[in-house]
N, CA, C and O atoms as a GROMACS GRO file, in nm:
protein
  172
    1UNK      N    1  -1.544   3.230  -0.170
    1UNK     CA    2  -1.371   3.266  -0.161
    1UNK      C    3  -1.325   3.094  -0.163
    1UNK      O    4  -1.356   3.002  -0.087
    2UNK      N    5  -1.272   3.096  -0.237
    2UNK     CA    6  -1.231   2.943  -0.226
    2UNK      C    7  -1.146   2.903  -0.119
    2UNK      O    8  -1.087   2.996  -0.065
    3UNK      N    9  -1.118   2.768  -0.067
    3UNK     CA   10  -1.072   2.740   0.080
    3UNK      C   11  -0.933   2.668   0.050
    3UNK      O   12  -0.917   2.578  -0.033
    4UNK      N   13  -0.864   2.709   0.107
    4UNK     CA   14  -0.678   2.686   0.071
    4UNK      C   15  -0.696   2.570   0.188
    4UNK      O   16  -0.772   2.578   0.285
    5UNK      N   17  -0.583   2.430   0.143
    5UNK     CA   18  -0.548   2.362   0.222
    5UNK      C   19  -0.408   2.376   0.317
    5UNK      O   20  -0.298   2.414   0.278
    6UNK      N   21  -0.434   2.347   0.408
    6UNK     CA   22  -0.271   2.384   0.510
    6UNK      C   23  -0.202   2.296   0.484
    6UNK      O   24  -0.263   2.194   0.452
    7UNK      N   25  -0.081   2.290   0.483
    7UNK     CA   26   0.038   2.214   0.465
    7UNK      C   27   0.023   2.085   0.530
    7UNK      O   28   0.043   1.974   0.479
    8UNK      N   29  -0.020   2.116   0.673
    8UNK     CA   30  -0.033   1.969   0.738
    8UNK      C   31  -0.116   1.872   0.683
    8UNK      O   32  -0.094   1.751   0.685
    9UNK      N   33  -0.230   1.938   0.626
    9UNK     CA   34  -0.352   1.850   0.581
    9UNK      C   35  -0.286   1.785   0.446
    9UNK      O   36  -0.347   1.694   0.389
   10UNK      N   37  -0.172   1.828   0.399
   10UNK     CA   38  -0.111   1.774   0.251
   10UNK      C   39  -0.044   1.660   0.346
   10UNK      O   40  -0.053   1.540   0.318
   11UNK      N   41   0.030   1.712   0.471
   11UNK     CA   42   0.132   1.570   0.470
   11UNK      C   43   0.031   1.492   0.550
   11UNK      O   44   0.068   1.374   0.545
   12UNK      N   45  -0.084   1.500   0.626
   12UNK     CA   46  -0.164   1.388   0.641
   12UNK      C   47  -0.206   1.283   0.525
   12UNK      O   48  -0.202   1.160   0.517
   13UNK      N   49  -0.245   1.378   0.449
   13UNK     CA   50  -0.300   1.283   0.312
   13UNK      C   51  -0.172   1.222   0.246
   13UNK      O   52  -0.194   1.123   0.175
   14UNK      N   53  -0.051   1.258   0.255
   14UNK     CA   54   0.064   1.218   0.198
   14UNK      C   55   0.104   1.072   0.276
   14UNK      O   56   0.150   0.972   0.220
   15UNK      N   57   0.072   1.088   0.427
   15UNK     CA   58   0.117   0.987   0.503
   15UNK      C   59  -0.008   0.858   0.485
   15UNK      O   60   0.029   0.743   0.463
   16UNK      N   61  -0.111   0.883   0.494
   16UNK     CA   62  -0.216   0.783   0.450
   16UNK      C   63  -0.206   0.712   0.304
   16UNK      O   64  -0.247   0.598   0.283
   17UNK      N   65  -0.160   0.776   0.227
   17UNK     CA   66  -0.146   0.722   0.069
   17UNK      C   67   0.018   0.641   0.094
   17UNK      O   68   0.040   0.523   0.063
   18UNK      N   69   0.089   0.704   0.135
   18UNK     CA   70   0.219   0.633   0.191
   18UNK      C   71   0.215   0.481   0.263
   18UNK      O   72   0.272   0.375   0.235
   19UNK      N   73   0.128   0.516   0.362
   19UNK     CA   74   0.102   0.367   0.456
   19UNK      C   75   0.025   0.305   0.360
   19UNK      O   76   0.066   0.189   0.352
   20UNK      N   77  -0.066   0.324   0.284
   20UNK     CA   78  -0.168   0.219   0.225
   20UNK      C   79  -0.059   0.155   0.102
   20UNK      O   80  -0.057   0.033   0.088
   21UNK      N   81   0.021   0.231   0.024
   21UNK     CA   82   0.101   0.184  -0.063
   21UNK      C   83   0.180   0.082  -0.009
   21UNK      O   84   0.190  -0.025  -0.069
   22UNK      N   85   0.245   0.105   0.109
   22UNK     CA   86   0.324   0.003   0.191
   22UNK      C   87   0.273  -0.124   0.227
   22UNK      O   88   0.325  -0.232   0.200
   23UNK      N   89   0.156  -0.101   0.299
   23UNK     CA   90   0.032  -0.222   0.299
   23UNK      C   91   0.003  -0.305   0.174
   23UNK      O   92  -0.006  -0.428   0.166
   24UNK      N   93  -0.011  -0.223   0.085
   24UNK     CA   94  -0.067  -0.346  -0.079
   24UNK      C   95   0.079  -0.371  -0.121
   24UNK      O   96   0.085  -0.465  -0.200
   25UNK      N   97   0.177  -0.325  -0.096
   25UNK     CA   98   0.302  -0.397  -0.150
   25UNK      C   99   0.323  -0.500  -0.057
   25UNK      O  100   0.326  -0.610  -0.111
   26UNK      N  101   0.339  -0.499   0.067
   26UNK     CA  102   0.345  -0.626   0.156
   26UNK      C  103   0.247  -0.696   0.132
   26UNK      O  104   0.283  -0.814   0.131
   27UNK      N  105   0.143  -0.684   0.114
   27UNK     CA  106   0.026  -0.751   0.110
   27UNK      C  107   0.001  -0.832  -0.028
   27UNK      O  108  -0.087  -0.917  -0.046
   28UNK      N  109   0.090  -0.792  -0.114
   28UNK     CA  110   0.061  -0.831  -0.283
   28UNK      C  111   0.231  -0.923  -0.248
   28UNK      O  112   0.222  -1.045  -0.250
   29UNK      N  113   0.320  -0.885  -0.228
   29UNK     CA  114   0.465  -1.019  -0.185
   29UNK      C  115   0.408  -1.133  -0.086
   29UNK      O  116   0.452  -1.248  -0.092
   30UNK      N  117   0.337  -1.107  -0.023
   30UNK     CA  118   0.286  -1.222   0.082
   30UNK      C  119   0.193  -1.306  -0.015
   30UNK      O  120   0.205  -1.425  -0.041
   31UNK      N  121   0.130  -1.247  -0.047
   31UNK     CA  122   0.035  -1.322  -0.185
   31UNK      C  123   0.113  -1.401  -0.289
   31UNK      O  124   0.092  -1.520  -0.313
   32UNK      N  125   0.205  -1.323  -0.350
   32UNK     CA  126   0.234  -1.393  -0.461
   32UNK      C  127   0.372  -1.511  -0.408
   32UNK      O  128   0.406  -1.603  -0.483
   33UNK      N  129   0.421  -1.495  -0.305
   33UNK     CA  130   0.487  -1.588  -0.205
   33UNK      C  131   0.392  -1.730  -0.192
   33UNK      O  132   0.411  -1.847  -0.225
   34UNK      N  133   0.309  -1.676  -0.143
   34UNK     CA  134   0.208  -1.787  -0.122
   34UNK      C  135   0.176  -1.890  -0.263
   34UNK      O  136   0.205  -2.009  -0.268
   35UNK      N  137   0.118  -1.819  -0.357
   35UNK     CA  138   0.127  -1.872  -0.474
   35UNK      C  139   0.222  -1.952  -0.560
   35UNK      O  140   0.209  -2.050  -0.633
   36UNK      N  141   0.328  -1.869  -0.522
   36UNK     CA  142   0.482  -1.979  -0.561
   36UNK      C  143   0.471  -2.078  -0.478
   36UNK      O  144   0.488  -2.185  -0.536
   37UNK      N  145   0.443  -2.094  -0.326
   37UNK     CA  146   0.510  -2.220  -0.273
   37UNK      C  147   0.388  -2.323  -0.307
   37UNK      O  148   0.401  -2.444  -0.291
   38UNK      N  149   0.265  -2.264  -0.358
   38UNK     CA  150   0.147  -2.357  -0.369
   38UNK      C  151   0.194  -2.405  -0.505
   38UNK      O  152   0.169  -2.523  -0.526
   39UNK      N  153   0.254  -2.341  -0.598
   39UNK     CA  154   0.269  -2.375  -0.729
   39UNK      C  155   0.380  -2.512  -0.722
   39UNK      O  156   0.368  -2.627  -0.764
   40UNK      N  157   0.483  -2.449  -0.658
   40UNK     CA  158   0.561  -2.564  -0.634
   40UNK      C  159   0.532  -2.699  -0.567
   40UNK      O  160   0.580  -2.805  -0.608
   41UNK      N  161   0.467  -2.690  -0.481
   41UNK     CA  162   0.420  -2.826  -0.434
   41UNK      C  163   0.320  -2.876  -0.540
   41UNK      O  164   0.315  -2.998  -0.549
   42UNK      N  165   0.250  -2.816  -0.611
   42UNK     CA  166   0.199  -2.905  -0.710
   42UNK      C  167   0.272  -2.972  -0.844
   42UNK      O  168   0.242  -3.073  -0.908
   43UNK      N  169   0.383  -2.872  -0.864
   43UNK     CA  170   0.436  -2.937  -0.968
   43UNK      C  171   0.499  -3.090  -0.963
   43UNK      O  172   0.546  -3.140  -1.065
   0.00000   0.00000   0.00000
């Protein structure tokens, strides 16, 4: 018999993926700002 996931499990997975996406976006933004500052100081 196939097991079915509860809606609560889907909500937990969605929350984890959402938080991971936010953290990735914030980290990428900080990285690009750092690279931009370093490029401006070396120009």
